[in-house]
N, C-alpha and C positions, 0 to 999 in steps of 0.2 A: 528458632528451634522447639520441636513440638517436644513436651514430657512424654514419657512411660506411664501407659496409665494401669492400674492395676484393677480396677471396678471397670467392671462395664452393665449397664442398665439396659433396657429398652424403654426408650421414651418417646412418647406423641409428641408430634413438634405444633399439632393441629390446634392447643390449645398450651398454649406457656403461662406460667403461674408467675402473677406480677407482684415483685417483690414486697411492697406493702402490704398484701394481703398474709404472705410469707410471714411478716414480724410483728402482723399482730396476732396471727394465731400462736407464735412464738412467745408473746407476753403473755396472752391468757394463763388459767389454772388447769383446762382440759388438756390430759395427757395423750388422747387419742389425736388431739387437735395439734399437737405439737408434733407428734408420729408422724403427721400428713405434712404435716409443713418442714419437717427436715428432711422426707424423701425425695417432696417439691424441691427443696433446694440445693439436694446434693445432684436431683436429675440439671437442676440447669449449671448447675457447675460441668456436672460431665461434656455439657454439649457446648461450652465456652462464655457463658457467663462470666461474670466475676464477683456480682454483689459485695463490694466494699461494705456494705451498710449493715450487712448482717451479722458482721464479725462480732461486735460488740452486745449487742442484742443476743444471742447464742452465750456470749460469757456470762449475762447477767442475767439469765431467765433460764437456759438448758442446762448449765454446769451444777447447779446446785440438786437439778431432778434424781429423783429416787429409781424411777423406774426404767429398769435392764433393758426395753427396746429403746429407749431416746439416748440411755448411755452408749449403746451400739451403733446406733447412727450419728450421735456427736463423733464419736472417732473416725466411723467412715466421711463425715462432713472436714476433720481434721486431715484426713489421710491427703485430700484429693488438693486443697486451700492451696495458695503458694504460701510457704513460706520464710522464702528470702525476697531479698531485693532487687534492687536488678545487679547491685554489684557482687550477688554471691550471697552477702551476711544474711543474717535471721533477723527477722522483725521483732523490735522491743515488746508487741503486746504478744509474741508466742509465752514472754516469760510467765502470763496468765494461766497459760496453757500447763505448765510444769509444774504448779502446785498439785491443779487437778491429777494429773496422769500420779505425783507420787501417791498421793490419797487413794488413788484407784487400786496402786500396789499392795495399798494396805489393806485395804476395804475388805471387811469381813465375811462378805460375801463371794465365793469360790467365782462365780462367772463371770463377777466386773475384774475380778484379776485376772483370770485366765485369757480375758477376750482384750486389756491392755497389753499384755504382756504379747499376744499375740499384733496388737498395732504397732509394738515397737519395731518389730520385725519388717515394717515396713518404713519403718523412718532413717531418712539417708543423714539427717541433719544432729551433728554432735552435740552442739550447744544444746541442743534440747535434751539429746539422751544422756549428757555425762553428769546431769544431778541425782536422774533415776539411778544409777549402776548399783547403789548399795539397795534400794530398796530391790530389784531382780534379783540381783544377788543371795536374797533373804530367800526368796522366794524357791527356789534352787532344792531348799531343803523343807518346804511346805508337806501338808500330810497328804493332801487333796492331790494324785496322779495327772490330774489337768493340770494342774500350778506348775506341776512342774516340768511336764511336758512342753508347756509353752515358754515357761520360763530357759530352758534349755535350748528353744529352738529361738529365743531374744538372745540370748547371749552369743550365739552363733554368728546372729544377723550382725549384732554390735561389731564381734572382734571381723567381722570382713571389709566391714567401712574401709575408707582407704587412712582412716586415724587411728581404728579397730584395737591395734596389739597395744598404741599407749591407752587408749580409753581400759582395757582388760589383760594384763603384761600377764595373769598367769592363768587366764582362762582354760587351755589344755590341760591343765593340771587338774583342775576344779571338776571339769564335766569327767577326766579320767577318773578322779574319785568317786562322785557320781554314778559313775558307769559301775563301779565295783558294788555299791550296794543296792542302787536299783534293782525294784521288784517287777514294775509295773513294762508291758512289753514296750508300749506307745513309748514311755520315756525314755526306755533304754535303747530302741532304736534311735531316737533323735539325738540321743549321748554318741550313740557311736558315729552316726551320722556327720555329727560335730567335728570330728576327730578325722575323720574318714575326709572331711572338706578342709578344714585347718589345720590338721597336723597328721598326716599319715601315717608318718612313723611310728608314733602311740596305738595308730588303729590297728597296724599292723602289729605289732607289739601283743596288744592285749589280745586280738583275733590268734596267732599260733601259742602266744599262756593258755587259753582256754580252748584249742583245739578237739579236745574230747568231746567239750559240750556244745558243741557248733547244731548237730541234731535237736538239741535238745530247744534250743532259744525258737522266740518266737517267727512266725513267718514272715512279720513287716522288718527283722531283726537281719533274717536271713536272707534279705533279696538285697537289703542294703550291705553284707558282707559278701554276694554273687557280682555286685558291683563295683566293686573295691577290689577283687578278684582279679576282674575283668581289666581295670585301670593298671594295677599293679604289673599282670604278664603283660602287658601291652608296652610300657617303657623296661620291662626289665623278663626278657621272655627265658633267660638262664634259669630264674627260678621256679618254673611253673610250674613241676613237677609236684612240688610239695601241697600246692594250691589243689592242683588235680585230686589229691587224697581230700582235700574236705569236700569238692564239689562232688565225689563220687560218694561219698557219706550221707548227702544232703539230698541224693537222689529216693531216698525211703521217706521222707519227707511228708505227713498227712496233706501239705497244700499244694494241690494241680500249679498254682502258680510258682513256688518255688523250684519243682522238678522241670516246670518247663526252658524255666529259668535256667537252671543245672545242664538240662540238653543241650540248650543253645549255646551256653558261655564252653564248654566240655567241646562240641564241632568245634569254634569257633578259637579254640587255644590248644586242643590236641588233635595229633593223627593216628594214634594212636590205638591198634585193632579192637583193644579190651573196651577202649574209653569210645568209641563210635561205635560198637555194638552195645554199649552199656546208655547212650543216648538214643537209640533206632529203636532197643526195647522202651524206654520210657516212652518216645514218642510214640510208638504202637500201641500202651498202655491210655495216653492219653484220645489215640483216634479213637477206643472202642470205650471209654468209660463217660467221655464229653459228650450230654448233650445236643450241645452247641455248634447250630451247622457251620458258624463263622468258625470255630474253634476246630472242629474238623478239617477247615479249608484249609487254617493255617499252618495246622499240623502235616496236611498233608503236602503242603510247601516245603515245607522243613528236608524231608522224608523225599522228594524231588531233587532238593540239593543235595542231600547224602545220596541218594542215586547216582548224579554224576562224579561225585568224587569218590563212594569206598563202594563201589559196586556189588564187589561179593561180599562183606558184609550184610547189604541188603539182601541180597538174595536167600539168602537164610531165614529171611524174615518175609517172606512171599505171601505167606500162608496168613501169616498175624495184619500186613495189610489189605488182603482179600476182603478178610470181614467187615471192613466198610463199608462194605455193598449191601450191609441190612440197610445203612441208612434211605431214606426215600427219596431224598434230596438229590439230584438229578447231577450238578455239577460235581456234588465228593464221588458219587459213582462214575463220573464221567473221570475224574483227574485220581483215581485210584484204579481205572483199567491202563489207562497212561503210563501212570508209573509200573505196574504189573507185568504190563507186555514187554517193557525195558529188562525184567528182572528173569523172564524166561532160560532157562537151559535145559536139558536133557535129562535132570534128575529129579526138578517140577516139572515139568509140562503136563504130567497125568494127573497128576492133583488138581492144579491149575485149572484145566480142561473138563475134569469131573465137577468142578463149585460151580466154573463156564455153565455146563448142561444144566444143573440144578435151580441156577438163577434164571434157567431161557426157562424151564416148566416152570418155575412160579409167576413168570409173568403172563401167562394161560390161564389160572385161576383166580389172579387179585384182581382187584376192580379200581387198582389205582390209576389215575385217567392219562398217567402218562407212561401206561407200560407199555404200549408200542413204539413210543422215543428209543425206552430202555433196553426192550428185545433186539432194536436196531444197533445199538452199540454194544452189545452182547452178541452179535452175529459178527460184527465186525470183526470184535475180538478173538473170536472161534477161528475166523476167516484168517487173520494174522498168524496164530496158534500152528496153522494146518498148512500153513507156506512156509513156516520156519520149519514144521519138526512134521515132515510127512505122514511119517508114522501114525499119528493121531487121529487124520484125516477119518480112515473107516470108522471109526468110533462117535465121531459130531455128524457126518456127513447125512445120515438118513434121519436123525434124528430133527437138524434142517430143516429137511424138504418138506415137512409135517405143516410151517410158516410160508410155502411159497402163495399159498391162498391166504395169508396175512391180510385185513383191512389197511394195516399200514404200507402203503405202495414202497415206502423208501425201506421198511424193514423185509418186504419181500424181494424186493430189488437187490439187496444186499445178499439175499439167499441164493441169489438164481446167478449171480456173477460169482459165490462162492464153488457153488456146483460146476459151471464152469470152468474156473481153473480147476478145479480139484480131477475132476472127469479125463483132463488133459494131462497134469502131472501125476498121476496114479492110477496106468492103466489097468491096472488090476480089479478097482474100484467099476470099471467102466459099463459093463453087464449090468449089476445092481445098481448103479445111479438109475439107468438108461429103465431099466423094469420100475422103478420106482415112481420115475418122473411120468411116465405113460400112464402109473396106475391114479398118481395123483393130478394129471392136467388140468382134467376140468374143475379144478376147485381155485386153479388162476382167473385173479379177480383185474387183473391193473393191463392195461396194453404193452409196456414198456416189462414187463414179464413175463409176457405172453411171447413178447416178438424174441427178448434172449433165451428161451426156453425151446422154444421151434429151434433156433438156429442151431441149440445143442442136438434136440431129435434127427433133425437135417444131419447133422456133421458123424455123430457116434451112434447112430444106426447101422450095423455093419452087418450082423447073421439075415436069414431070412425071415427067419421069428419075429427080429426085430422091427426090421423093416416093414413087413407086413402090418403090425401092432401099432407102427407111427403112423402109416396113411391111415390104419380104422383109426386112431384116438384123432386126427387133425377132420376127419369123413363125420363122426363122431360129436365132437364140438363144434361143426360149422349145421349141422341139423339137415334139414331135409331143402332142397332144391325144388321151385326156385327161391332167391328171398324174399320177391313179390309174388302178389299176381294180379292181374287186371280183371276187374268188373265186369258184367254185360254190360252194363250203364255205363261202361267207357272212362269210369275214374278208377283211382289207381290204390288200390289199399292192399297193403300190405298181409303177411302172414299172420297168422294166429299169434305164436307168440311175439311178433314186431310190437305189436300196440303196448303187452305187457312190459316187455324188454324198454322199450324208449320212454316207458315213465317210471320205472325202475334204475333205469342210466342216468349216472350221474358225470359229470366231466368236472373232474377234479384239479387241472391245472390253468395256470394261469394265461392270461389271452397275449402275452406279449409275447415276443417271438422269445424264440431260446436259442444260443448257442453251442452249438456242439464241440466236440473235443478238439476239432482244429481251430477253433476259435472264430470259426464262420456261423451265420444266421440260421437259421433252417423255417420252414412254412409251416404253419399250424396245424396243418395236417400231420406230420412229420412228428411233430413234439408234442401232439396231443394227448396227456396222459388222460385214459377214462380207467372206471371202477365203475361195479355197478353193483347194486344191493341185491343179494341172495332173491332171485325169484323162485317162485314157487314153482319148483319144477323137482321132479323125482331124480337121483343121481342115474346119471349113463341113459337118459332118456333121449332118445333120438330126434325128437322135435325140435329141441334147441340145444342150445350149450353155450360158452363163456364167448368163443371166437366168433358166435352168428350174432352174441348182444355187442359185443364191441365193433365189429363191421356195421350193425344197423345204427350204431349211434355216430356212421360216417370216417371211421377210426381208417381209413384207407392204405394207407403206412402199413397198418398189422394185415390187410388184404395182401400187399405186396412181397412180407414177409411168409405167408402163408403159402401164397404161390412159389417163392422160392424152396420152402420146406418140401413142397409136395415134390415140383421138378427134383430134386438133389433125392428124393427116397426112392420117384420112378429111376431114375437114371441109374441109382444103385441095385434095383431090383431087376435090369434086365443082365449086372455081374452076376446075382448070388439067385435066382429064378430060372430052371431051365424051361420048362414050358412060356413058349411064345405068346399065349392065348390068355394067360395071367398077365405076363407083361402090358400086353393090348391093353384089356378090361381097365387096369390101375392107371394105365396113359390118359386114358380115354375118359375115367371118373376126375383124372385131376383136370384135363382138359374143360371138360365141365364147371368144374368146380371154379376154373379160373373165370371163363367166358360167362358165368351167373355173376362175378364180383363187376366185371367190367359192365354189366347191363344193371347190374343194383348204382354201379356209379354214377352212369349217362342217363339213370331215369328222374323224374321227379319224388320220387318216392322222399329222397333224405333232404333238408334242407341246403346243404352242397354236395356241389359234383364232386367226381373225384380230380383229385390235383392231377398234373400234367408227369409228374415225377413220377408216384406210382402207376397211372397209367402204364408210360412205358415199358414198366418193370414187369408189371403182367405180359404184357404184351410181347416182350422178349422170352418172357417163361414158355408163351405159348407157342412161339417158333421155334425153341429149341427143341421142346417134346415134339414136334411134326418133323424134323430133320436133326438129329443128333449128329456129333463129327467125333472123332477120337480126342482134336484138341478139343473140343469144349467142354467134353465129359473130363480132359484133366484140370482145366482152369474150378469148375464147378467141384469135383469130386477130391482135387488134391490142395489146391493153391490157397481155398481158404483158411484151412484149417492152419498149415504152412506159416501166411502171414497173423494167427495167431497165435501160433509159438513162437515165433520171430518178437511179436509183443510181448507176450512175455521175459523170453530170455532178454529182451529190452531194460523191461521192465526189475530185472531181479540184476543186470547188471549194473545200471543209476545205481542201486540201493546198496550194491557191496561198494560203490566207489564213493559213497556218501559216509560208511562206517570206514572206507580207509583216509579220507579225508578228517574225519574226528579227531582219529588214531592219530595222527599227525601233525596234533598244533602245539603239547608242548617241547623243545630243545634246550640243551644245560650248554653254559656259555664257556668259552676254551679256560678261562683263567679263575674258574668255580675251583674253589676248595674243597678235599675230596676228606669223605673221612670214614676211614676203617669202623667198621663194625665190632670187627674182631677184637682189636687193638684197645678197644675201649674199658677205661679202666672204672672198675664198681666204685669207685669213690667219689665220681665225678668230675674227675678230672679228663677229658675229652679232647684227644690228638687231632689236629688237625693238619696235613697235610696237602701241602699247596707244588703245584710246577715247579717255583722256584726256592721251595726249600726239602733239603735231603729227608729222606722216609726216619724218622725213629720210631722204637719199639717202646711199647707201656706197657709193660705186663698186667697181665691182672692179679691184683692184691685180693683175693678172696671174694666175699658176697657180701662185705660189709657196704655202705655208700650209699649208692641209685639200687631202686626198688624197679622190680621187673616192668612197673608199667613206667617208670621213664627210662626206661631205657628201650622201650618199643618205641614211645615218643621221639626218642631222641635220632632214631634209629627211621622212623618216618620222617623225621625235619630234613634228614639227610638226603631221602630217596627224593624230597620234592626239591632240593636244590638241585640232586643230580639231574634231572629230567627238567629241569629248569622253572619247576610249578612258581616258585616267588614271584619269577620277573614276570610280571604282567605289567607291566608300565610299556605305555608304546616307546618309539624311539626319540630320537629328543628332536630329530627336522620333523616332526608330528606335532610335536609340541609346538614348535616355534609356528606352524600352521595357525594356531589358534591366538594370535597375540593381535592384535587390533590396534592400527594405532588410530587413535580418536581426534588430537589436533597437529596441529602443520610445527614444523623445526623453528619455525620463526615468531612463534606463538608465546607472550612472557613466564604462559605454564604449560611446559608438553606434558602429554598424557596419553597412556596408551592402556589396554587391559585385554586379560587373559581369562577368555572364555572355558569354563568348567560345562558341561551337561550331564546332570545328573536325571534320572528321569521325571522327575518329579520336578525340580528345581534347577536353575540357572545360577550360577557364582560367579558372578562377576570381580577379578580384581585387578582393582586400578591403580597402578604405578605414578603418581602425582610428580614430578620436577619444578620446583622454583627454578625457573631460565635468568631470573632478575636479581641484583643488588640489594634488592630491599626486601622488608618482609612482609610476606603477605598476610592479614589477618580475614579473622571469617570468612575463613575458604571451605566452599562448599559443594558438594556433588550431587547436582540438582539432574535425575532422571524420573522420564516418565515413558511409558510402553503404549507399544499397540496394539491391538490382538489378542488372546486369551493368557495377558503375560500378566503378574498382578507385582509392585512393587514389596517385601518385607516389610523391609527397616524404613526409619525416618532417616533423611540426611542429617549429617552435624558437623558443625563449625569448626576448621582445626585453626594451627597458627603453623605459617610454615616459615620459617628462617631462610635469606640468602641461600639459593646454590643448593638448596637440602631438598629431599624429597620423602614419601611419606605412602603408606600402601595405605588402600581402602577401600574394602570389602562391599559386596552389596548380594543381597539374597532375591532371586527371581522367582514367585510360583508363578508354574504351568498347568494350563487345565487342560488343554488339549492338543490336537496332534495339527494346527498350523502356523502358517509362516507367520512369527512374530516382528515387531520392529521394535528396539531399546533407542530412545534418543532423548537429550539433557544438554545441559551444559554447566561450566564451572565458575562458579560468583565468587568475589574475591575483591577486599578491601585492601587497599596500601594509608600509610601515615601521611603521606602527601596530597592525593587525592580523595576525598569526602565522597562523592558517589563511589557505586558498590558499578566494580569492570566486572565482563561478562564474553565467557569463552565460549563458543560455540563447537560442540564435539560431534564428530562423524555418527553415522544411523549406525548402529549394530542390530544386523539383519541374524534373527533367528532361524538355522535352516532345519529345515523337516526331516532332513535328514536322519537328525541325530536323533528322532524318535521313532524312525520306523525300521524293520529291522526284518528281512528276507525269512519266508513261514511256507509252509506245506500245507495243502489239502485237497482233496480228490477233487476229479471232475465232477463231480452230483453235486457237491457240495457248493463249486464256484458257478457250476450253472444256477445254482437255487438260489445264491447269494446274488447274482447278474441279475435276475429275476424281479429279487425281494428291493434291492437300492435304490431311490430312489435318487438320488445328486449323480448327475452324469457330466463329466466336461469330456469333450471332445474338441481334441488339438489336429489341426493338419501335416501332416508332414511335411518338414520341410526340412533339406539337409544337403549337405556334398557328399555326403558318403554313399557309394555307388552299388556295394554288395549289401543285399538283402540281411546277410546271418549278423555283417561286420556292424550295420544297423541296430539289430534288437540287442547283440552284445553290447554296444555304446551306450544302448538307454538301460540295459539289466544294471552296466555299471553306474552310469548318473542316476538311476532312482532305489539302490540299494534293494532290488526286489530279487526275488526268485522265479525263474521259468518253468513253466508247471508243463509246457510241450515238452514231451521227450524230444532227444537231439536227431534220435533215427526221424523223426518227421521232419527237422528242418535240413536234415541233409539234402543235398544234389544242386540242382540250380535251373529249379522251371519259370523265376522269373515272378513269379510272386510269393508272399509266408503269412501266417497269421498264427500268433505265439497267443498264448493266455501268462499271462505273468501276477507274482500275488505276494502280499507282502503284511506285515502285521503291525501294529504301532504298540507302545507302551503301558498305553491305556486301556488295549484291547481293539480296537478300529481296526474293521477290515477292510484294507487297499486293496480294489482288481482293475489289472489292466488289460486290455485286450489292444494288440498292435496286428493290424491288416495293412499290409504293402503288398504294391508291384514297381513291378518295372517297366520303365516307359521307353519308346523305341528311342529315344534322344539318350538313353543309360540312367535317366535321373530317378528317383524314387518317389512314388506318390501312394498318398493313404491316406487312412487317418488312426489317430492313437486313442483308442476311449478309456478313460478312469471313469469306474463309478466305487461311488462308498454311501456309507451312513447317515454322513455328517456332510457339511458341505465344506467345511475348510479342508478336510485331508484332500477332496477332490481338487478344488481349487489351486490349494497350495500345489500338489504333485501334479496339475497342466501347468503353473508358472515356471516351477523346475524343469521340464520336461520342454517345454520352449524356449527355454532360457540353455539349454546345456544340446538339441539333440541335433544343432547345426553340424557340429563335429568337426570333424578336417584337427587340423595341426593347429 
């Protein structure tokens, strides 16, 4: 069995020292050579060497040295050498050491005394310690605090030994006396820690006796006090009222570490609104006063936890939390916005939106490199606010429309999506939004933003002036026709602006195929995301414009959108323009633009010809304008917007259902005790009323006894009991599912494990039963792991009596989300057989499902991640399930993922289905899944499930899980 190690030093094995060289150096008179030799000896010992020949040399030549470094290294050497023989008895030569240690404990130099006392804290051999105890106790009264504080720690370590209570019978009383007279903060903290660890009642008594002076104590002592309070209140919840007062008094301590611990302790012990508000205020103060980003992130995590359990209290502090946006760190800003968006109410919405608007304006002037990304986050936050509270939309929409031409494409896209939603949900803002959009359209640089803006123009330009302005704006941004001209020499030359624009234009998208909202792949032209550097143009110039520049880079998907927009505008012009001649003029101009786009697409000016999709769409628009009918008109002018309205309604319905689902988590148990607040006695007697006992009145007896805070806390606990919040454990059947049989019933040793999976570690609680009539000696549970799992504890040997059992715990650290395997065996000896017996254990497979949980992300974020992630695992569909929706539900249930595709998009029976699933691991990794399936003629399902992730482990593990579970059936 390997022993625990209290010392770790890096050692380069490339140049091992030779024992003889070390011995020669130690025998010399040079202190520097001795120091180097001692270091080499210690490193060799730490790496498994024994060096028995050095011990006598060290006793002879190193013990007498007066050099402090040599003496310190000597103590480290004594700490790591074997002090006992094979039978566990102390070796006789260790007596030589005892005298030296006693001399050190009486040494005139304080440093030597202090480090020797520190060394005694790590000694476990009572035979060596016993003769030193009088010297240790003398040091408790030494004048120097360094010696006193180490002497107290030595007393604590000795008292905690198996025979410690016999060696130091009255240690707690002595330390209590020391504590009452001690002035040094560190020594005082060590003394209180000793009482807390070894005589808890004395520590509690001391704390309650000096309760008024706790705020004056040092930071170190206050931290131990808080630890004691947590321990006491966990074991005896009934007494927490008097301790909560101590915690609240410490909230004004000068130390930030103390007030952070106070706030954490308050939240863990109490649910009283007063206490929670005090903790939340403390967190907000820390958030603003601390400059360390890590501290800010930790505090935001604590506030996020408070938000989920005490939302009403957090709502009042929303503006304090928002002040954290002053930090330049994007992670801090993102977390702050996430917390704030869930605390918005009609009372605070205006203040919040005003702050967010100020932050958006700041991003224009600042020179920070990530301003674009921060602006995008702010725009999304404002969008969320405006959807929840439509009345604020009018105050923000025009300001945000200034960012339609933002160089950050994602930010501009968020703005245009926001504008599209607001113009539908707020009819009063339609006219002003359309006017502003037509004025600023020429500034838009990105193709996808142009496409969305054109859709808005086509759908929401209703009056005659708006329709005419819409057509004029599109024509102006397309510039003069044709898009290219042919020179006399026969070579094709683009127009004057073409060359400039092609040089300035840059394609900013990835060359990979993009995933559309329904999960299908799109061609490059449809997904191409182009933006151009601002050319040297006069604003509103008729010679060229943003649409022309984008078309000349080969973006014909945008060309098809332009054709559709012009078609809608001409159809609407027919309804609102009384003059037929004007309508015909507009129609012929639109037709000319469409034909010019087709000519450009089929010419050799551009490196890539027009794609079939865009060609067919433009041709359809041309045919439609040449021959319009009422049915077609209805589809183009009404059905498009109706589909969009339906999509918005569906999105709102999904969000409402999620909120309802969250609200129905906790339930009360039918046999729970009911506690009546109004019948509570102020003296602290709390009448409990069960359904089995008759109701008894306990009249209130004045205001003595329970304080207001204690009353609040009791009431909140009652509420938690009533709503089932204390009952967080799963049902017993679920626990039984986690018990794994490791050996057979006929094996001499039976073993089974209960597996508990925490975020970053796994605890195996193994029950081992001796099935034989013999005593099993040196029984050891040997485990090994495969995958990103690491064993924390070294195996220990046990002796197991006949037909008795033993609980053995093993801790395993997890470092990434992938399927791991734990395997091993049980080794033991019996008195009859001299060789060791081995029982091989069943393998334990750690399920990836314990580490991933459903999560939500936007379609844009999903597609961005899909394009970026390099690991893809493609699993062919092989199942007995015959319905597409049923198969999708089966995969969602098996993989513990969230379906991002709207349920309305999955309704109906068309023979094929495409859906996107998303989940996040506890390590922050993203898992993306795309399911594309279709029903064959024979009724079977075929297709593929694609998994993408940043790391290989999660892609492979999820693929294995899906392959295992997808078959379905009973």
